[in-house]
All heavy atoms as a GROMACS GRO file, in nm:
protein
  463
    1MET      N    1   0.082  -0.114   0.001
    1MET     CA    2   0.000  -0.001   0.001
    1MET      C    3   0.085   0.128   0.007
    1MET      O    4   0.056   0.216  -0.073
    1MET     CB    5  -0.090  -0.003   0.122
    1MET     CG    6  -0.183   0.119   0.130
    1MET     SD    7  -0.275   0.121   0.291
    1MET     CE    8  -0.411   0.019   0.242
    2CYS      N    9   0.196   0.130   0.082
    2CYS     CA   10   0.269   0.249   0.094
    2CYS      C   11   0.386   0.252  -0.015
    2CYS      O   12   0.455   0.156  -0.036
    2CYS     CB   13   0.339   0.248   0.231
    2CYS     SG   14   0.456   0.388   0.265
    3CYS      N   15   0.397   0.370  -0.074
    3CYS     CA   16   0.499   0.386  -0.177
    3CYS      C   17   0.607   0.493  -0.131
    3CYS      O   18   0.697   0.531  -0.204
    3CYS     CB   19   0.435   0.424  -0.305
    3CYS     SG   20   0.353   0.591  -0.288
    4HIS      N   21   0.607   0.522   0.004
    4HIS     CA   22   0.712   0.607   0.057
    4HIS      C   23   0.839   0.536   0.081
    4HIS      O   24   0.836   0.406   0.108
    4HIS     CB   25   0.660   0.662   0.195
    4HIS     CG   26   0.534   0.745   0.176
    4HIS    ND1   27   0.423   0.712   0.233
    4HIS    CD2   28   0.504   0.856   0.098
    4HIS    CE1   29   0.319   0.798   0.204
    4HIS    NE2   30   0.371   0.885   0.120
    5GLN      N   31   0.952   0.602   0.092
    5GLN     CA   32   1.081   0.549   0.131
    5GLN      C   33   1.138   0.624   0.242
    5GLN      O   34   1.150   0.750   0.240
    5GLN     CB   35   1.176   0.548   0.010
    5GLN     CG   36   1.146   0.459  -0.100
    5GLN     CD   37   1.140   0.311  -0.056
    5GLN    OE1   38   1.220   0.269   0.025
    5GLN    NE2   39   1.062   0.240  -0.120
    6PRO      N   40   1.160   0.565   0.359
    6PRO     CA   41   1.122   0.431   0.394
    6PRO      C   42   0.983   0.406   0.403
    6PRO      O   43   0.910   0.506   0.425
    6PRO     CB   44   1.197   0.408   0.530
    6PRO     CG   45   1.203   0.542   0.584
    6PRO     CD   46   1.216   0.639   0.466
    7HIS      N   47   0.937   0.282   0.396
    7HIS     CA   48   0.785   0.254   0.398
    7HIS      C   49   0.737   0.288   0.534
    7HIS      O   50   0.800   0.285   0.644
    7HIS     CB   51   0.771   0.104   0.377
    7HIS     CG   52   0.797   0.058   0.232
    7HIS    ND1   53   0.723   0.107   0.130
    7HIS    CD2   54   0.897  -0.022   0.180
    7HIS    CE1   55   0.769   0.058   0.019
    7HIS    NE2   56   0.878  -0.027   0.044
    8CYS      N   57   0.606   0.331   0.532
    8CYS     CA   58   0.543   0.356   0.662
    8CYS      C   59   0.519   0.234   0.733
    8CYS      O   60   0.511   0.127   0.682
    8CYS     CB   61   0.404   0.423   0.627
    8CYS     SG   62   0.412   0.584   0.554
    9PRO      N   63   0.512   0.239   0.866
    9PRO     CA   64   0.489   0.123   0.954
    9PRO      C   65   0.358   0.050   0.915
    9PRO      O   66   0.263   0.114   0.882
    9PRO     CB   67   0.476   0.182   1.096
    9PRO     CG   68   0.535   0.317   1.089
    9PRO     CD   69   0.518   0.364   0.952
   10ALA      N   70   0.359  -0.085   0.928
   10ALA     CA   71   0.237  -0.155   0.903
   10ALA      C   72   0.132  -0.129   1.010
   10ALA      O   73   0.160  -0.085   1.121
   10ALA     CB   74   0.279  -0.310   0.912
   11PRO      N   75   0.006  -0.160   0.975
   11PRO     CA   76  -0.110  -0.135   1.073
   11PRO      C   77  -0.090  -0.208   1.204
   11PRO      O   78  -0.147  -0.170   1.298
   11PRO     CB   79  -0.229  -0.178   0.996
   11PRO     CG   80  -0.189  -0.183   0.849
   11PRO     CD   81  -0.045  -0.214   0.849
   12ASP      N   82  -0.024  -0.322   1.208
   12ASP     CA   83  -0.006  -0.401   1.322
   12ASP      C   84   0.123  -0.372   1.399
   12ASP      O   85   0.153  -0.433   1.502
   12ASP     CB   86  -0.024  -0.543   1.305
   12ASP     CG   87   0.078  -0.601   1.200
   12ASP    OD1   88   0.146  -0.513   1.133
   12ASP    OD2   89   0.081  -0.722   1.183
   13ALA      N   90   0.206  -0.271   1.352
   13ALA     CA   91   0.329  -0.236   1.415
   13ALA      C   92   0.303  -0.142   1.540
   13ALA      O   93   0.200  -0.082   1.545
   13ALA     CB   94   0.424  -0.161   1.321
   14LEU      N   95   0.395  -0.150   1.632
   14LEU     CA   96   0.380  -0.069   1.754
   14LEU      C   97   0.382   0.081   1.719
   14LEU      O   98   0.313   0.163   1.786
   14LEU     CB   99   0.486  -0.098   1.856
   14LEU     CG  100   0.471  -0.237   1.924
   14LEU    CD1  101   0.589  -0.268   2.019
   14LEU    CD2  102   0.344  -0.249   1.993
   15ASP      N  103   0.459   0.114   1.620
   15ASP     CA  104   0.468   0.261   1.575
   15ASP      C  105   0.377   0.293   1.462
   15ASP      O  106   0.408   0.390   1.389
   15ASP     CB  107   0.619   0.292   1.541
   15ASP     CG  108   0.672   0.208   1.426
   15ASP    OD1  109   0.604   0.110   1.392
   15ASP    OD2  110   0.773   0.250   1.374
   16ARG      N  111   0.262   0.230   1.448
   16ARG     CA  112   0.173   0.245   1.331
   16ARG      C  113   0.121   0.389   1.321
   16ARG      O  114   0.095   0.434   1.210
   16ARG     CB  115   0.051   0.155   1.345
   16ARG     CG  116  -0.034   0.177   1.468
   16ARG     CD  117  -0.152   0.080   1.473
   16ARG     NE  118  -0.200   0.082   1.610
   16ARG     CZ  119  -0.182  -0.006   1.699
   16ARG    NH1  120  -0.101  -0.111   1.673
   16ARG    NH2  121  -0.240   0.001   1.817
   17GLU      N  122   0.118   0.467   1.423
   17GLU     CA  123   0.069   0.610   1.414
   17GLU      C  124   0.177   0.696   1.347
   17GLU      O  125   0.140   0.807   1.320
   17GLU     CB  126   0.037   0.654   1.550
   17GLU     CG  127  -0.084   0.585   1.613
   17GLU     CD  128  -0.113   0.627   1.752
   17GLU    OE1  129  -0.049   0.726   1.803
   17GLU    OE2  130  -0.184   0.560   1.820
   18ALA      N  131   0.296   0.649   1.320
   18ALA     CA  132   0.398   0.729   1.256
   18ALA      C  133   0.380   0.727   1.107
   18ALA      O  134   0.458   0.801   1.038
   18ALA     CB  135   0.530   0.676   1.293
   19ALA      N  136   0.286   0.659   1.049
   19ALA     CA  137   0.262   0.659   0.902
   19ALA      C  138   0.219   0.797   0.866
   19ALA      O  139   0.162   0.872   0.935
   19ALA     CB  140   0.158   0.561   0.861
   20ARG      N  141   0.242   0.831   0.742
   20ARG     CA  142   0.207   0.965   0.688
   20ARG      C  143   0.052   0.978   0.670
   20ARG      O  144  -0.012   0.884   0.640
   20ARG     CB  145   0.269   0.979   0.549
   20ARG     CG  146   0.416   0.988   0.550
   20ARG     CD  147   0.463   1.034   0.412
   20ARG     NE  148   0.610   1.024   0.413
   20ARG     CZ  149   0.685   1.068   0.310
   20ARG    NH1  150   0.629   1.118   0.199
   20ARG    NH2  151   0.818   1.058   0.312
   21THR      N  152   0.014   1.101   0.689
   21THR     CA  153  -0.136   1.128   0.674
   21THR      C  154  -0.168   1.149   0.525
   21THR      O  155  -0.087   1.221   0.459
   21THR     CB  156  -0.170   1.264   0.754
   21THR    OG1  157  -0.136   1.237   0.884
   21THR    CG2  158  -0.308   1.301   0.738
   22VAL      N  159  -0.258   1.081   0.478
   22VAL     CA  160  -0.298   1.098   0.335
   22VAL      C  161  -0.428   1.177   0.315
   22VAL      O  162  -0.456   1.232   0.211
   22VAL     CB  163  -0.311   0.960   0.263
   22VAL    CG1  164  -0.165   0.901   0.254
   22VAL    CG2  165  -0.402   0.862   0.323
   23ALA      N  166  -0.514   1.180   0.422
   23ALA     CA  167  -0.634   1.260   0.418
   23ALA      C  168  -0.654   1.308   0.562
   23ALA      O  169  -0.659   1.229   0.650
   23ALA     CB  170  -0.747   1.175   0.363
   24SER      N  171  -0.692   1.433   0.576
   24SER     CA  172  -0.718   1.500   0.700
   24SER      C  173  -0.849   1.570   0.702
   24SER      O  174  -0.879   1.645   0.607
   24SER     CB  175  -0.603   1.591   0.743
   24SER     OG  176  -0.625   1.650   0.865
   25HIS      N  177  -0.932   1.538   0.806
   25HIS     CA  178  -1.060   1.601   0.820
   25HIS      C  179  -1.076   1.643   0.958
   25HIS      O  180  -1.156   1.594   1.035
   25HIS     CB  181  -1.179   1.499   0.777
   25HIS     CG  182  -1.165   1.471   0.635
   25HIS    ND1  183  -1.225   1.551   0.530
   25HIS    CD2  184  -1.114   1.373   0.569
   25HIS    CE1  185  -1.202   1.500   0.419
   25HIS    NE2  186  -1.143   1.388   0.435
   26PRO      N  187  -1.003   1.757   0.999
   26PRO     CA  188  -1.000   1.808   1.136
   26PRO      C  189  -1.142   1.859   1.181
   26PRO      O  190  -1.182   1.840   1.292
   26PRO     CB  191  -0.905   1.922   1.138
   26PRO     CG  192  -0.888   1.957   0.997
   26PRO     CD  193  -0.921   1.837   0.916
   27GLU      N  194  -1.231   1.904   1.079
   27GLU     CA  195  -1.360   1.941   1.113
   27GLU      C  196  -1.449   1.832   1.160
   27GLU      O  197  -1.553   1.842   1.227
   27GLU     CB  198  -1.421   2.018   0.998
   27GLU     CG  199  -1.465   1.931   0.878
   27GLU     CD  200  -1.348   1.888   0.786
   27GLU    OE1  201  -1.233   1.928   0.811
   27GLU    OE2  202  -1.374   1.811   0.692
   28GLN      N  203  -1.411   1.707   1.116
   28GLN     CA  204  -1.490   1.581   1.158
   28GLN      C  205  -1.407   1.502   1.265
   28GLN      O  206  -1.458   1.405   1.315
   28GLN     CB  207  -1.509   1.495   1.031
   28GLN     CG  208  -1.596   1.564   0.932
   28GLN     CD  209  -1.620   1.474   0.806
   28GLN    OE1  210  -1.559   1.376   0.793
   28GLN    NE2  211  -1.706   1.520   0.717
   29GLY      N  212  -1.288   1.543   1.290
   29GLY     CA  213  -1.203   1.482   1.398
   29GLY      C  214  -1.134   1.355   1.366
   29GLY      O  215  -1.106   1.275   1.444
   30TRP      N  216  -1.105   1.336   1.233
   30TRP     CA  217  -1.028   1.212   1.199
   30TRP      C  218  -0.937   1.236   1.083
   30TRP      O  219  -0.949   1.334   1.004
   30TRP     CB  220  -1.127   1.097   1.161
   30TRP     CG  221  -1.214   1.127   1.038
   30TRP    CD1  222  -1.329   1.193   1.037
   30TRP    CD2  223  -1.182   1.092   0.902
   30TRP    NE1  224  -1.385   1.193   0.912
   30TRP    CE2  225  -1.290   1.138   0.827
   30TRP    CE3  226  -1.080   1.027   0.841
   30TRP    CZ2  227  -1.302   1.112   0.686
   30TRP    CZ3  228  -1.086   1.011   0.700
   30TRP    CH2  229  -1.194   1.052   0.628
   31SER      N  230  -0.832   1.143   1.070
   31SER     CA  231  -0.743   1.150   0.961
   31SER      C  232  -0.711   1.004   0.915
   31SER      O  233  -0.723   0.914   0.993
   31SER     CB  234  -0.608   1.212   1.007
   31SER     OG  235  -0.619   1.348   1.036
   32LEU      N  236  -0.685   0.992   0.786
   32LEU     CA  237  -0.649   0.859   0.725
   32LEU      C  238  -0.496   0.857   0.707
   32LEU      O  239  -0.441   0.942   0.647
   32LEU     CB  240  -0.717   0.842   0.597
   32LEU     CG  241  -0.682   0.710   0.514
   32LEU    CD1  242  -0.720   0.589   0.585
   32LEU    CD2  243  -0.749   0.719   0.375
   33LEU      N  244  -0.436   0.750   0.758
   33LEU     CA  245  -0.291   0.737   0.740
   33LEU      C  246  -0.258   0.642   0.624
   33LEU      O  247  -0.345   0.566   0.575
   33LEU     CB  248  -0.228   0.670   0.863
   33LEU     CG  249  -0.250   0.744   0.996
   33LEU    CD1  250  -0.183   0.677   1.110
   33LEU    CD2  251  -0.211   0.895   0.985
   34CYS      N  252  -0.141   0.646   0.574
   34CYS     CA  253  -0.101   0.578   0.450
   34CYS      C  254  -0.112   0.425   0.478
   34CYS      O  255  -0.136   0.348   0.380
   34CYS     CB  256   0.053   0.610   0.425
   34CYS     SG  257   0.111   0.525   0.288
   35ASN      N  258  -0.106   0.378   0.598
   35ASN     CA  259  -0.113   0.231   0.618
   35ASN      C  260  -0.259   0.186   0.630
   35ASN      O  261  -0.288   0.076   0.676
   35ASN     CB  262  -0.027   0.191   0.738
   35ASN     CG  263  -0.069   0.270   0.864
   35ASN    OD1  264  -0.163   0.336   0.870
   35ASN    ND2  265   0.019   0.252   0.970
   36GLY      N  266  -0.354   0.277   0.607
   36GLY     CA  267  -0.499   0.238   0.613
   36GLY      C  268  -0.571   0.257   0.749
   36GLY      O  269  -0.687   0.232   0.763
   37ILE      N  270  -0.505   0.314   0.844
   37ILE     CA  271  -0.554   0.341   0.976
   37ILE      C  272  -0.626   0.474   0.980
   37ILE      O  273  -0.578   0.572   0.921
   37ILE     CB  274  -0.449   0.332   1.081
   37ILE    CG1  275  -0.390   0.197   1.093
   37ILE    CG2  276  -0.506   0.376   1.217
   37ILE    CD1  277  -0.271   0.186   1.188
   38VAL      N  278  -0.749   0.476   1.040
   38VAL     CA  279  -0.816   0.605   1.063
   38VAL      C  280  -0.790   0.637   1.208
   38VAL      O  281  -0.815   0.556   1.295
   38VAL     CB  282  -0.964   0.592   1.037
   38VAL    CG1  283  -1.040   0.718   1.071
   38VAL    CG2  284  -0.995   0.548   0.888
   39VAL      N  285  -0.728   0.750   1.229
   39VAL     CA  286  -0.697   0.796   1.361
   39VAL      C  287  -0.797   0.906   1.396
   39VAL      O  288  -0.827   0.994   1.315
   39VAL     CB  289  -0.557   0.849   1.391
   39VAL    CG1  290  -0.459   0.727   1.377
   39VAL    CG2  291  -0.518   0.949   1.281
   40PHE      N  292  -0.845   0.910   1.520
   40PHE     CA  293  -0.941   1.011   1.563
   40PHE      C  294  -0.876   1.100   1.664
   40PHE      O  295  -0.778   1.065   1.726
   40PHE     CB  296  -1.061   0.942   1.624
   40PHE     CG  297  -1.134   0.851   1.535
   40PHE    CD1  298  -1.110   0.721   1.523
   40PHE    CD2  299  -1.230   0.904   1.449
   40PHE    CE1  300  -1.175   0.638   1.428
   40PHE    CE2  301  -1.301   0.822   1.360
   40PHE     CZ  302  -1.274   0.690   1.352
   41GLU      N  303  -0.927   1.228   1.673
   41GLU     CA  304  -0.867   1.329   1.768
   41GLU      C  305  -0.870   1.290   1.899
   41GLU      O  306  -0.794   1.343   1.984
   41GLU     CB  307  -0.936   1.465   1.741
   41GLU     CG  308  -1.072   1.465   1.778
   41GLU     CD  309  -1.138   1.604   1.756
   41GLU    OE1  310  -1.081   1.688   1.684
   41GLU    OE2  311  -1.244   1.641   1.809
   42ASP      N  312  -0.958   1.189   1.954
   42ASP     CA  313  -0.957   1.148   2.085
   42ASP      C  314  -0.852   1.034   2.111
   42ASP      O  315  -0.852   0.980   2.208
   42ASP     CB  316  -1.097   1.098   2.131
   42ASP     CG  317  -1.142   0.974   2.054
   42ASP    OD1  318  -1.066   0.915   1.965
   42ASP    OD2  319  -1.244   0.922   2.101
   43THR      N  320  -0.773   1.014   2.013
   43THR     CA  321  -0.666   0.914   2.012
   43THR      C  322  -0.712   0.771   1.983
   43THR      O  323  -0.629   0.674   1.991
   43THR     CB  324  -0.568   0.924   2.134
   43THR    OG1  325  -0.637   0.869   2.248
   43THR    CG2  326  -0.506   1.056   2.160
   44GLY      N  327  -0.835   0.745   1.949
   44GLY     CA  328  -0.880   0.622   1.914
   44GLY      C  329  -0.841   0.589   1.773
   44GLY      O  330  -0.801   0.679   1.695
   45GLU      N  331  -0.846   0.460   1.732
   45GLU     CA  332  -0.798   0.421   1.595
   45GLU      C  333  -0.902   0.317   1.543
   45GLU      O  334  -0.946   0.235   1.622
   45GLU     CB  335  -0.658   0.365   1.600
   45GLU     CG  336  -0.557   0.457   1.653
   45GLU     CD  337  -0.426   0.392   1.665
   45GLU    OE1  338  -0.396   0.284   1.612
   45GLU    OE2  339  -0.344   0.448   1.738
   46LEU      N  340  -0.920   0.319   1.416
   46LEU     CA  341  -0.987   0.208   1.345
   46LEU      C  342  -0.890   0.145   1.244
   46LEU      O  343  -0.838   0.212   1.151
   46LEU     CB  344  -1.103   0.269   1.264
   46LEU     CG  345  -1.189   0.170   1.186
   46LEU    CD1  346  -1.247   0.058   1.271
   46LEU    CD2  347  -1.300   0.248   1.110
   47LEU      N  348  -0.852   0.016   1.262
   47LEU     CA  349  -0.761  -0.048   1.186
   47LEU      C  350  -0.821  -0.101   1.054
   47LEU      O  351  -0.938  -0.123   1.051
   47LEU     CB  352  -0.695  -0.167   1.261
   47LEU     CG  353  -0.627  -0.122   1.394
   47LEU    CD1  354  -0.575  -0.250   1.459
   47LEU    CD2  355  -0.524  -0.023   1.372
   48PRO      N  356  -0.739  -0.121   0.948
   48PRO     CA  357  -0.792  -0.169   0.818
   48PRO      C  358  -0.875  -0.299   0.830
   48PRO      O  359  -0.965  -0.317   0.750
   48PRO     CB  360  -0.674  -0.185   0.736
   48PRO     CG  361  -0.563  -0.105   0.794
   48PRO     CD  362  -0.595  -0.104   0.937
   49ASP      N  363  -0.850  -0.383   0.926
   49ASP     CA  364  -0.917  -0.506   0.935
   49ASP      C  365  -1.046  -0.490   1.016
   49ASP      O  366  -1.121  -0.586   1.042
   49ASP     CB  367  -0.828  -0.621   0.992
   49ASP     CG  368  -0.783  -0.593   1.135
   49ASP    OD1  369  -0.828  -0.488   1.195
   49ASP    OD2  370  -0.707  -0.666   1.190
   50GLY      N  371  -1.082  -0.376   1.060
   50GLY     CA  372  -1.204  -0.344   1.133
   50GLY      C  373  -1.192  -0.346   1.282
   50GLY      O  374  -1.281  -0.306   1.357
   51ARG      N  375  -1.071  -0.376   1.337
   51ARG     CA  376  -1.048  -0.376   1.482
   51ARG      C  377  -1.046  -0.230   1.531
   51ARG      O  378  -1.009  -0.142   1.455
   51ARG     CB  379  -0.916  -0.440   1.518
   51ARG     CG  380  -0.922  -0.589   1.510
   51ARG     CD  381  -0.798  -0.650   1.558
   51ARG     NE  382  -0.682  -0.618   1.456
   51ARG     CZ  383  -0.564  -0.602   1.495
   51ARG    NH1  384  -0.522  -0.625   1.614
   51ARG    NH2  385  -0.478  -0.573   1.394
   52VAL      N  386  -1.087  -0.212   1.647
   52VAL     CA  387  -1.092  -0.072   1.710
   52VAL      C  388  -0.994  -0.071   1.823
   52VAL      O  389  -0.988  -0.156   1.904
   52VAL     CB  390  -1.233  -0.046   1.769
   52VAL    CG1  391  -1.239   0.079   1.844
   52VAL    CG2  392  -1.336  -0.043   1.658
   53ILE      N  393  -0.914   0.040   1.820
   53ILE     CA  394  -0.823   0.061   1.935
   53ILE      C  395  -0.881   0.178   2.004
   53ILE      O  396  -0.910   0.295   1.963
   53ILE     CB  397  -0.678   0.102   1.884
   53ILE    CG1  398  -0.621   0.002   1.782
   53ILE    CG2  399  -0.586   0.139   2.001
   53ILE    CD1  400  -0.600  -0.134   1.849
   54ALA      N  401  -0.914   0.151   2.142
   54ALA     CA  402  -0.977   0.249   2.227
   54ALA      C  403  -0.884   0.378   2.245
   54ALA      O  404  -0.765   0.360   2.231
   54ALA     CB  405  -1.006   0.196   2.354
   55PRO      N  406  -0.947   0.492   2.270
   55PRO     CA  407  -0.868   0.604   2.296
   55PRO      C  408  -0.765   0.574   2.402
   55PRO      O  409  -0.786   0.512   2.498
   55PRO     CB  410  -0.965   0.715   2.346
   55PRO     CG  411  -1.093   0.670   2.270
   55PRO     CD  412  -1.086   0.528   2.275
   56HIS      N  413  -0.639   0.630   2.383
   56HIS     CA  414  -0.528   0.597   2.473
   56HIS      C  415  -0.446   0.729   2.512
   56HIS      O  416  -0.332   0.739   2.490
   56HIS     CB  417  -0.438   0.492   2.423
   56HIS     CG  418  -0.392   0.516   2.275
   56HIS    ND1  419  -0.484   0.473   2.171
   56HIS    CD2  420  -0.290   0.565   2.218
   56HIS    CE1  421  -0.416   0.513   2.059
   56HIS    NE2  422  -0.305   0.566   2.082
   57ARG      N  423  -0.523   0.824   2.558
   57ARG     CA  424  -0.458   0.947   2.595
   57ARG      C  425  -0.366   0.923   2.714
   57ARG      O  426  -0.396   0.840   2.797
   57ARG     CB  427  -0.564   1.053   2.642
   57ARG     CG  428  -0.644   1.101   2.529
   57ARG     CD  429  -0.739   1.205   2.582
   57ARG     NE  430  -0.824   1.249   2.461
   57ARG     CZ  431  -0.941   1.302   2.472
   57ARG    NH1  432  -0.993   1.313   2.592
   57ARG    NH2  433  -1.006   1.343   2.368
   58PRO      N  434  -0.253   0.993   2.715
   58PRO     CA  435  -0.167   0.973   2.837
   58PRO      C  436  -0.233   1.027   2.962
   58PRO      O  437  -0.303   1.130   2.957
   58PRO     CB  438  -0.044   1.049   2.801
   58PRO     CG  439  -0.078   1.145   2.692
   58PRO     CD  440  -0.197   1.088   2.616
   59SER      N  441  -0.206   0.960   3.072
   59SER     CA  442  -0.266   1.009   3.197
   59SER      C  443  -0.177   1.128   3.242
   59SER      O  444  -0.062   1.137   3.223
   59SER     CB  445  -0.267   0.900   3.307
   59SER     OG  446  -0.140   0.850   3.323
   60THR      N  447  -0.243   1.221   3.310
   60THR     CA  448  -0.171   1.337   3.362
   60THR      C  449  -0.157   1.333   3.515
   60THR      O  450  -0.250   1.276   3.585
   60THR     CB  451  -0.250   1.469   3.324
   60THR    OG1  452  -0.381   1.464   3.375
   60THR    CG2  453  -0.262   1.486   3.175
   61ALA      N  454  -0.049   1.374   3.563
   61ALA     CA  455  -0.032   1.371   3.703
   61ALA      C  456  -0.105   1.480   3.770
   61ALA      O  457  -0.109   1.594   3.722
   61ALA     CB  458   0.121   1.395   3.739
   62ALA      N  459  -0.160   1.452   3.882
   62ALA     CA  460  -0.249   1.554   3.956
   62ALA      C  461  -0.167   1.627   4.060
   62ALA      O  462  -0.076   1.588   4.107
   62ALA     CB  463  -0.364   1.490   4.018
   0.00000   0.00000   0.00000
C-alpha cells in the first residue's frame, strides 16, 4: 500500500501512528494514514481489518 521510502509502519506495528497522513478532516475529527488506519482526535483508531483501538490518551499527574 505504501510507496514512501522508507515505508510507513504496518497497521499492526507498535509505531503504526507514525505513518504519513494521506487525508485529514479536522472538522470531523479524523485522519487517514498511509497504512490504512483512521485515527481520531480522541486518540482512538480504526484499523484496516475493522479492529478498534480505544482512545489512549496519556494520563496526567495531579
